N, C-alpha and C positions, 0 to 999 in steps of 0.2 A: 627481490626476485621480479623479473619482468612479467607484466600482466599478459595473460593469453588473449589473443584476439578472438572474435566470435568464431572464425573459421578453425582456429586451433582447438577451441572448446567443443566443437561440433563437427565430427568427422564422419564422412560416408564410409560404410563398411561393405555392404553388398545389397544387391537387389534380386529378388526371385519373382517370377511370374507364376502365380498359383492359378490353376485352371480347374474348373468343375467338369471338364471333358464332356460338353454337350454333344450329343450324337448328330445334331443337324442344326441348320439355321432356321430360327423362328422369329416371328415378330410378336412383341408383347404390347398390346394396345394400352393406352392411358385412359382413365376414367375422367369425368368432368372435373373432379376434385384434383386429380394429378395435373391436368392441363393448367389449372390455376397457379401451379407451382412449378411448371416445366421451364427449363433453361438452366443457366449457370448459378443455381441456387443451392448452396451446400451447407450441411451441418457438420460440425467438427467437434469431436470429443476426445479427451485424454483420460487414460486410466493409469495411474501411478501405483506401482507395486514395489514393496520391499524385496530386494533380490541381491543377497550378499555374495555374489559370485562374479567371475571375470567375464569379459566379453567372449573370450574363447569358449568358456563353459556354456554360455548362452547359445552360441552358434552350434556347438557340438551336441547339446542335449535338448535344449528348450525350443530352439527355432525349428528343427525338423518336426517336432510334435505339433507346434503351432501351424505349420504349413500343411501337414497331413489332415489335421482335423478341420482346417480352413477349406481345403479342397472338397472334403465330404459335405461341409456346411453349405458350400456354394452349389452343390448338387440340388439341394433343397431351395436355396435362395438364388437360383441361376440368373434372374434378371439383373442382379447386382453386378455380375461379371460382364454384362453387356454394356452398350452405350446408348445414351439418349440421342436420337436422330431428330433433327429439326429441319425438315425440308421446307422449301418456299411455299407460300400460299398457292393453292387452297388446301394443301395436304397437312393434316394434323401431325403433331410429334408423336413418336412411338419409340419403344425400346427394341433394339435389334440384338438378338442373341445368336452367336455363331459357334461352330465347333472350334474356332481359334481363340475364343474369349479367354481372358485371364485377368487376374487382379494383381497389381504391383504391390509387393510387400517388401518394403525397404528397411534395412538396419543401419542405424547411426550409432556412434559412440560419443558420449559427452563427458567432459571433465567439469561441467558446471555443478553447482551445489544442488544435489538432488533434494535435500531437506528443505531448502529455500523454495525451489520451484514447486514442490508438492505441498507447501504450507499454505496458511490462510493470509499471511501477511502480504502487503503490496509487492507485486512482482512486475517487472518490465514485460509488457505484453509481447514484444517481439521475441523475447527469449522463450516464452511459451509457444509462440507461433513456429519456431524452429522445430518443435517436436511433432508437428502435425504434417501429414503427407499432403503434397500439392498434386492437383489434377490439371493436366494441360488440355486445353480445348482447341478445336481447329475447325477450319472451313474446307469442305471438299468441293473445290471449283469444278472439277470434272463431273460432279453430280448435282449441277444446277445450284451451287452454293449452299449445299446442305451443311448445317452446323452439327458438329459432333461433340457431345459432352459425356466424358466417362462417368460411370456411376459410383465407383468405389476405389478407394486406395487405402493401404494400411502402412503404418510405420512403427517400428520398435526402436526406441532409443535406449541404449544400455549405459547406465552410470556405473562403471566397474566397482564391484564389491559393495554397492550401495542400493541400487534400484534399477527398475526398468519402467519405461512409459510406453504403453501400447495405445496408439492413437488411430482414429478412424476419420476419414473424410468421405461423406456419402451425399449423393445427389438427392434433392428433395422430391424424387420420384416416389420416395417412401416418407412416412412420417416418423416422429420420434419413437412411437410405440413399436414400429416395425424394426427400427434400428436396435432397439432394446431386445426384441425377440431374436434378432440375428446374433447379437453379442452373446446372449444367454445360451443359445444353441451351440455356438462356436466354443465358448468357455466350457460348457457341460461336456461336450464331445472331447475336448482336450484333456479335461480332468479325469473322466471316467473311462477313457480309452476309445479306440476307434474301431472296435470289432462291430460286426453287423448287428448284434443284439442291442447294443447300446444306441446305435444309430436309429434303429427302427422304433425304439421306445420314445425318442424325443419327438415332441409335437411339431409337425411341419407347418409352414405357413399356408394360408389359404390363398391360392393364386387365381381364384375364379373372378374374372372381370365383370361378370354379370350380377355380382352381389349388390352393387350400388345402383340405385334408381335415380333418375333425374327428371322428376315430374314438372319442375319449374323451368326446364330447358336452360339451365345455367351453362351447360357446355358450350352453346352457341355464343353466349356472352363472353365466357372465358377465353374461347378460341380467338375471338375478335381482339381482345386485349392482348393475347399471346402473340399474335401476328404483328401488332404495333411494337411490342417490346423486342420481338425477334429481330427487327431491322436495326435496332440499336446494338444488340449483341453482335450482329454480323459486322457492322461498321467498326466496332471495337476490335474484333478479331482481325479484320483486314488491316487496320491501322498498326496493330501490334505485330502482325506478321511482316509488315513492311519495314518496321523498325527492329525486326529480329528479336522481339520480346515476346515470351510466351503469355497467353491469356490463361491465367490459372485461377484457382479457387481461393486465393489469399484474401483475408479480411483486411479492409482498408484500416490503416492505423499509422499513428505518428511515432517517432522515436521514443518519446517520453510517456506514452500511454501506459498506465499500469492497471493490473487486475488485483482485486482484493476480495477475499471471502469473509463474510460475516456469518456467524453461527448463532442461531437461536435454538436454545435447548427447549426441552418440553415445558419447563416452568415459564420461560420467556413467552412461548406461544400461548399458554394458558392465561397469562396475565394480559396479553394483547386481546384475547378473546373476551375476557371479563371486562376489561376496561372499555372496549369499543361498545360492547352490548349495553353497559351501564350508561355510557354517554348518549347512545342512540335512544335508550329508553327515556332519558331526561328530555331529549328533543322531541320525540315523536309519540311517546306514551304507548298506548296499546298498538299503534301502527308500526312500531319498531320491530325489527327481525328478532326472532327468538333464538336464532343460532347463526353464527358466521364461522365458516371453515378455517382451518389452519392456513390453507393456501391463501385465502382472502386476506387474513390479518398480516401474514408475512409479507405478501406483495404490497399491501397497502402501506405497511411500515417502511419498506425499502423505497417505494416510489416517493413518498412524502419526504423521506430523509434526503434523497438525491436532489429533489427540487429545493429543499431548504439549503443544501450545501451550495448549490449554484447561486442562490439568492444572496448568501453571505458574501460571495466573491463579487457579485455584480449588483450593487445597490440600485442602480439606475434602471433595472428591468421594469418593464410595463407589467403592473399587477394584473391586468385584465387579459394578458395573452394566454392562449389555451395550451395546456399540456396534455399529451396523449399517452395512453397506456394500452398495449395490445398483448393478447395472449391467445394461443390456440386451445381449443377444447376438443377432446376426443369424442367422436359421435358414435362409437361402437356402443350399443346398448341404449342409445337415445333416440333412434329412428323408429318409425312405425313398422318396420320390418326388421328381421334379425340380420345382424352383421357379425360374423365370427370374431372372437377376440384376436384370432391369429390372422385376420384379414391383412393381405400384403398390398400396400399402396398407401395413399392418403385418405384417411377418413376423419378429417378434422374440419372445424369451422373456426371463424375468426371472431374474437370478442374484442370490441374497441371501447375504451373509456376516455372521456374527455372532462377536464376540469379546468377552471381558471387557476392561474398561478397563485393568486391570492388565497384561494380555497385550500391550497396544498401547503403553502409555506407558513400559514398562521398557526395558532395554538391548536386549532381543531383539524389540522391537515391530515393527520393519521386517520381519524375517525371519518372525515369526508372521503378519503381514498377508499376506506373499507366499505362504506355505504355505496359508493359508485361501482366498485368492482363487484360486490355482491349483487347489485341490481343487474349488471351486465350478464352475470352467470345465470340468474333466474329468468332473464329474458331469453337467453340461449336455450335454456331447458324447455321452454314453452314452444319455441320455434328454432330448432338448431341451425337452419339455413336461412333464417330471416335476415333480409338486407344484404345477403351474400352477393347479389347481382351488382352491388356498388362497391364491392370489396377493393378492387384495384384502384378505382378513383379515390377512395378514402385513404388508402395507403399512400398514394402519390401525394395527396394533400398533407398528410401527417409528416411523411419523411421530408417534404419540401420545407417544412418549418424548422426542422432540426431539433424539435422539442418532443420526440417520441421515444418511448422505451418499450422494447419488445422482449417478452419473456420466452426463454428457451428452456427445455427440459421439464421435468415433472417429478415429484416425489413418488408417483406411482410407477416410475420406470425401474425402481429398485437397482440403480446402477452399481451399488456397493456389493451386490451379490455375484458379480462376474469374476469368478475364481478360475484361473487357467491351470491350477495345480500348484501354484506357489503362494496361495493365500489370497484373501480378499484385497481389493484396492485400499491403499491408505489415503488416496485422494482421487476424485473425479472432477475434471474441469470441462468447460465448453470454452473455446476460443471465439470471442465475439467482439464487435466494435463498441464504440461509446454508446450506441443505441440499444445495446443488449443487456439483459439481466437473465441470469440462469438460476434455476431452483432445483434442489434435489433433497433427498433424505440425508441424514448425517450417517457417518460410518458405523456408529453403534446401533443405529436404527431403534432409538429409544423415544421416538416421538418429536425429535427436533428437525430443523431444516437448515440447509446451507444455502446461502444466497451469494452468488458471484456477480460483481459489477466491475465495469471498466471506467476508470477515471482519467482525466486529462494528464495528470502528472502526480508526483508524490505529494506535493503541497495539497492538492485537492483531495487526495486519498486520506490525508491526515485530518482535514476538515470534516470529511464524511464520517470517518470513524468516530470523531468527537461528537458529531450530531447523533449518531446511532447510539452512542454511549449515554448521552443526555436523555435521548428519547426513551431508552429502556429504563433509566433511572426514574423518569417521570411516571412510569406505570406502577411503581411499587408503592 
């Protein structure tokens, strides 16, 4: 039997424009934390569900319900249906919302192996990327070269009689907490019905732009950095338009990049905590920490394992080169003034960790990573926005080395609770580059974590899985 091409395996079915029906045109300003992430910076998540029905059944019964509940959800989250506008200096970026706004919701059909793509095994990243909606950005030359970046797109890929993947691509005008709130609102409305009583009972987002305070005047610093980056985006958009290629939200990847998920169950996490605390106590005695979180040990184990994997493949690496680990921390509940849990926008700060390669690849690499990540979190708790004025400069330095690992997601998002009426997800993914690591709770929600990483190829993924297996064995 002749093998299907990628185009044969992945076919366009239809696209709908779902509108919140805003009554008027409005501008939605960005806060200083939003400006730090303004531009073509997108998050991408996939929710895989078992769905033992045909594509026709999905289009006739499920898709209409998804669209109706989405339209109502966008009434509450209306800035997501708008566009991020980036006019030239000195004007700051802002969200424009109009009565013509809508969100593209596309349906594809796939004959690929649903169980494989929604599994934990190594999967070709480009195959997962097919399931994520793309957003096309553009330049408005007749408006003084204003850049336009759409805020949201959705895609459903039906695997007939096997499953469906609902995927979201969203602009980083919101953080991961807001994306999770949006998905929970939408899925709850779809499951419970779209009558007004259900709609009114669901907690709306807090759209108040005055909630966040900027006593350190970080906004001026971020706006200056933003204008420098804006020129690069503009040049890329112009070059792509001249070559008739769209500038979209696709993650940079090679043909053989693979994504793999490792699962740490509750007992794995507990062993990591016990082992690291015992080792730290031996080193530092009474000055050692009395507790390390599940997040810290899971990230520390994954980071050190990835560095060890690369070291096995490249023996000539300089031991003293620095490795970087970055993760966002939610500041809701950490500031001197109250910020609602439902605050809509970015309310995050950045935590950066630096260790020498020799400190990570050696026998004590895991414990060194745990100590460094734990220290970064404690520093953040004392001063949430400490050092944030140098955030962009630090990121440029770290990304320039190619030795940075950035965490996406959080177990606090409870991504496996998003039920659209046909059960909870069997798998949730984030599509990221080689520099990304994702973390979430496990589907059974019994205290374990899922860690998703991207490797260069199948060979490297096998090495990584072997390193992880040996590392877990050493904890017992």
